[in-house]
C-alpha positions in Angstrom: 78.2 43.1 180.4 80.0 41.9 177.3 78.3 40.0 174.4 80.7 38.2 172.1 80.1 36.4 168.9 77.1 38.3 167.7 76.0 41.9 166.8 74.7 44.0 169.7 71.1 45.1 169.2 68.9 47.8 170.7 67.2 44.9 172.6 70.5 44.3 174.4 70.8 48.0 175.3 67.2 48.1 176.5 67.6 45.0 178.7 70.8 46.4 180.2 69.3 49.8 181.1 65.8 48.4 181.9 64.0 50.7 179.4 61.9 50.1 176.3 63.4 49.6 172.9 61.5 52.7 171.7 63.4 54.8 174.3 66.7 53.3 173.1 65.8 54.1 169.5 64.8 57.7 170.3 68.0 58.2 172.4 70.2 56.9 169.6 68.5 59.4 167.2 69.2 62.1 169.8 65.5 62.8 170.2 64.8 65.5 172.8 61.8 63.5 174.0 64.4 61.4 175.9 66.2 63.2 178.7 69.8 64.2 178.3 70.7 62.0 181.2 69.1 58.9 179.6 70.5 59.7 176.2 74.0 59.9 177.7 73.5 56.5 179.4 72.4 55.0 176.1 75.3 56.5 174.2 77.9 55.4 176.8 76.6 51.9 176.9 76.4 51.7 173.1 80.0 52.7 172.9 81.0 50.3 175.6 79.4 47.3 174.0 80.4 48.2 170.5 76.9 48.8 169.2 76.7 49.7 165.5 73.6 51.6 164.4 71.9 49.8 161.5 71.8 52.9 159.2 70.5 50.9 156.2 67.5 49.5 158.1 66.8 52.9 159.6 67.1 54.7 156.4 64.8 52.3 154.5 62.1 53.7 156.7 63.0 57.2 155.7 63.6 56.1 152.1 67.1 57.4 152.2 70.4 55.6 152.5 72.8 58.6 152.5 74.8 57.0 149.7 75.7 58.2 146.3 76.7 55.8 143.4 79.8 56.8 141.5 79.8 55.0 138.1 82.9 55.4 135.9 84.5 53.6 133.0 87.9 53.1 134.7 89.8 54.0 137.8 93.3 53.9 136.3 92.9 57.5 135.2 94.3 60.7 136.7 91.3 62.6 135.5 88.8 60.2 137.0 90.7 60.1 140.3 90.7 63.9 140.4 86.9 63.9 139.8 86.5 61.3 142.6 88.5 63.6 144.9 86.0 66.4 144.3 83.0 64.1 144.8 84.5 62.7 148.0 85.1 66.3 149.3 81.5 67.3 148.9 80.2 64.0 150.1 82.2 64.3 153.4 80.9 67.8 153.9 77.3 66.8 153.4 77.2 63.5 155.2 77.0 61.1 152.2 78.9 57.9 151.6 80.1 56.8 148.1 79.8 53.5 146.4 82.3 53.3 143.5 81.6 51.1 140.5 83.8 50.9 137.4 83.0 49.2 134.1 86.5 48.6 132.6 85.1 50.2 129.5 82.4 47.5 129.1 78.7 48.2 128.6 77.7 44.9 130.0 79.6 45.6 133.2 78.2 49.1 133.4 74.6 47.8 133.1 75.3 45.3 135.9 76.8 48.0 138.1 73.7 50.1 137.6 71.5 47.2 138.6 73.5 46.6 141.7 73.5 50.2 142.8 69.7 50.4 142.2 69.1 47.4 144.5 71.4 49.0 147.1 69.0 51.9 147.1 71.5 54.7 146.5 70.0 58.2 146.8 71.6 59.4 143.5 74.0 58.6 140.8 77.0 60.4 139.3 78.2 58.6 136.1 80.6 58.8 133.2 79.8 56.3 130.4 82.0 53.6 128.9 83.2 53.6 125.3 80.4 51.4 123.9 77.4 52.6 126.0 74.6 53.5 123.7 71.5 52.0 125.1 70.9 53.7 128.5 68.0 51.5 129.6 70.0 50.5 132.7 69.5 54.0 134.0 65.7 54.0 133.5 64.9 52.3 136.8 66.5 55.2 138.7 64.5 57.7 136.6 61.3 55.8 137.2 61.9 55.9 140.9 62.8 59.6 141.0 66.4 58.9 141.8 68.5 61.7 140.3 71.2 60.8 137.8 74.0 63.3 136.8 76.3 62.5 134.0 79.8 64.0 133.7 82.5 64.1 131.0 81.3 61.2 128.8 77.6 62.0 128.7 74.5 61.3 126.6 72.6 64.5 126.3 69.6 62.9 124.6 68.8 61.2 127.8 67.5 64.5 129.2 69.4 64.4 132.5 71.7 67.0 134.0 75.2 66.9 132.6 78.5 68.4 133.8 81.0 68.9 130.9 83.6 71.2 129.5 83.3 72.8 126.1 85.1 70.0 124.2 84.4 71.6 120.8 86.1 74.8 121.9 89.0 72.9 123.4 89.6 70.9 120.2 89.4 74.1 118.2 91.8 75.9 120.6 94.4 73.1 120.6 94.4 72.9 116.8 94.5 76.6 116.3 97.5 76.9 118.5 99.4 74.4 116.4 98.4 76.3 113.3 99.7 79.5 114.9 103.0 77.7 115.5 103.3 77.2 111.7 101.9 73.6 111.4 100.3 72.8 108.1 99.6 69.1 108.4 98.1 68.3 111.7 97.2 64.7 112.8 94.6 64.0 115.4 94.9 61.0 117.8 91.6 60.3 119.6 89.3 57.6 120.8 85.8 56.4 119.9 83.8 59.1 118.1 80.7 57.5 119.5 81.4 59.3 122.8 80.6 63.0 123.0 84.0 64.1 124.4 85.9 62.7 121.4 83.4 63.6 118.7 83.2 67.2 119.9 87.0 67.6 120.1 87.3 66.1 116.6 84.7 68.6 115.4 86.7 71.5 116.9 89.9 70.1 115.3 88.2 69.8 111.9 86.6 73.3 112.0 89.9 74.9 113.0 91.6 73.4 110.0 88.7 74.4 107.7 88.7 78.0 109.0 92.4 78.3 108.3 92.1 76.8 104.8 94.0 73.7 105.7 92.8 70.5 103.9 91.1 67.9 106.1 92.7 64.5 105.3 91.1 61.3 106.4 94.5 59.6 107.0 95.3 62.3 109.6 92.6 60.9 111.9 93.9 58.1 114.2 91.3 56.4 116.4 92.5 54.0 119.1 91.9 53.4 122.8 93.7 55.3 125.5 96.3 52.7 126.4 100.1 52.7 126.3 100.0 50.5 123.1 97.7 53.2 121.6 100.5 55.8 122.0 103.1 53.5 120.4 100.8 52.4 117.5 99.9 56.1 116.9 103.5 57.1 116.7 104.3 54.4 114.2 101.4 55.4 112.0 102.7 59.0 112.1 106.2 57.9 111.3 104.9 55.9 108.2 102.9 58.8 106.8 104.3 60.4 103.7 104.5 63.3 103.9 104.6 63.3 107.7 102.5 65.6 109.9 104.3 68.6 111.4 101.8 68.8 114.3 99.6 66.4 116.3 96.7 67.0 118.7 96.3 64.0 121.0 93.2 63.7 123.1 94.9 62.2 126.2 98.1 63.2 128.0 99.3 59.7 128.8 98.9 58.6 125.2 100.6 61.9 124.1 103.6 61.1 126.4 104.0 57.6 125.0 103.6 58.8 121.5 106.3 61.5 122.0 108.7 59.0 123.5 108.3 56.7 120.6 108.7 59.5 118.1 111.9 60.7 119.8 113.3 57.2 119.9 113.0 57.2 116.1 114.8 60.5 115.5 111.9 63.0 115.6 112.6 66.3 117.2 109.8 67.8 119.2 108.6 70.4 118.5 110.9 71.2 115.6 109.8 68.3 113.4 106.4 67.6 115.0 104.7 69.9 117.5 102.4 68.1 120.1 99.4 69.1 122.1 97.8 66.8 124.6 94.6 66.9 126.7 93.8 66.7 130.5 96.8 68.5 132.1 97.9 65.3 133.9 101.1 65.4 136.1 103.0 63.4 133.4 102.9 66.5 131.2 105.4 68.2 133.4 107.6 65.1 133.8 108.4 64.4 130.1 110.8 66.4 128.0 109.9 68.6 126.3 107.0 69.5 128.7 103.6 68.9 127.2 101.3 71.6 126.0 97.8 70.5 127.0 94.2 71.4 127.8 93.6 71.9 131.5 90.7 69.6 132.4 89.7 70.6 136.0 88.6 67.2 137.2 88.4 67.9 140.9 86.3 71.0 140.3 84.0 69.0 138.0 83.6 66.4 140.7 82.7 69.1 143.2 80.2 70.7 140.9 78.5 67.4 140.1 78.4 66.3 143.7 77.2 69.7 145.0 74.4 69.7 142.4 73.3 66.3 143.4 73.4 66.8 147.2 71.7 70.2 146.9 68.9 68.5 145.0 68.7 65.6 147.5 68.4 68.1 150.4 65.8 70.2 148.6 68.1 73.3 148.2 67.8 73.2 144.4 66.2 71.2 141.7 68.5 69.7 139.0 65.5 69.0 136.8 65.7 72.7 136.0 69.3 72.5 134.9 70.2 70.7 131.7 73.9 71.3 131.2 76.7 72.8 133.5 79.8 73.8 131.5 83.1 73.9 133.4 85.9 76.2 132.1 88.9 74.5 130.5 91.8 76.3 128.8 95.0 75.7 126.9 98.3 75.4 128.9 101.2 76.2 126.6 104.5 74.4 127.3 107.6 73.4 125.2 106.2 70.5 123.2 104.3 72.9 120.8 106.4 76.1 120.8 108.0 76.5 117.5 107.8 80.3 117.5 108.9 82.6 120.3 
C-alpha cells in the first residue's frame, strides 16, 4: 500500500493492520501493553509508508514540546556561535530541539521573537538581550506560565531569573591593569552601550583600575560605538586625533580591536610600542592579525553548555533553577604580542 499526496496518519496504519488506532498509538509510543510482535509490525509499516509522528500534537497533551528557544541579538558573532554550539551539544544529548531567533540588535524584533516562541510553546528560553532592551515585559508571559527563562552574557539581573555570566568587572580591571603594568599612562576604552551589563561592568573595572593606580580618568578616553567594522575604523581615527594620544587601549571586542589596529598601523602607529592593545572574547581573528592580540578568553561554548544543562536539568526535575540566581563562568587574560612592551 502506498498513499501519495497526503500525510500518512495512524488511521491509515490501523486500517492496513486491521487494529484499533489506540493500539497503533500505544505501539508507536513503545508501550509494553502492546506485544513486541505487533509493535514491530507497526514500526515496520510506519517506516514503509513514511509515517511521521506528530510530536507537536502528542506533546500538547503532555504539555511538553521538547523544544528550547534560543534568543540572541545577532548571529554574525563568533562568541554567539560558540555559545550556540554548547547549547546544541547539550540539547542533542538530552533530546531537545532548538528554535533560534535573533533580533538584529532591535528591541521590537526581540519582543516579536519572544511572542512567537511563546505561541510555539517552547519548554524553556535561553536568551541574550539586544542593545536597547530595557522593558522585559515580553518575557513575562513565560514567567506567568512557569516556563523557565535563563539569560546569558547580556542579562538583566533585576528581572530575578537565573543568569549565566562571566565576571565582567574583574575582566575589565584585569585588562586595564595589564596595560598599566606594561607602562601605559593614558589608556582609552572602546566599548558599546553602557546600558548593557557586560559593557557597564567592564567600564567600571577599567575605571577602578585607573583610579587604584592613580591614573586620571578622562572623559574623552571613553569611546562608545557599536561593534561593527566601521566602529573599529572610527575608533582608530578618534584615537589618532587625540592630543596627547593614548599609549594603550582596551577594546571590548576582538573584531573591533583587529580593525582598529589595522587602521592605526596604516597611519604609522607601531603596536605595541606606540599604543598597546587589549581586546575581548579570544576570537580566532586574534591569532591571525599581526601582532597577535592580547585578549580576555570568553568561553562561549562552556557558557552555552552550562546554560543549557541548567535549563534541561530543571525541565527534567533534576534541579530547580529557581534556587540559583547567578552562575559565574571563569574568564582570564590571554597575553600576546599586541600589549607586550616589557619582557
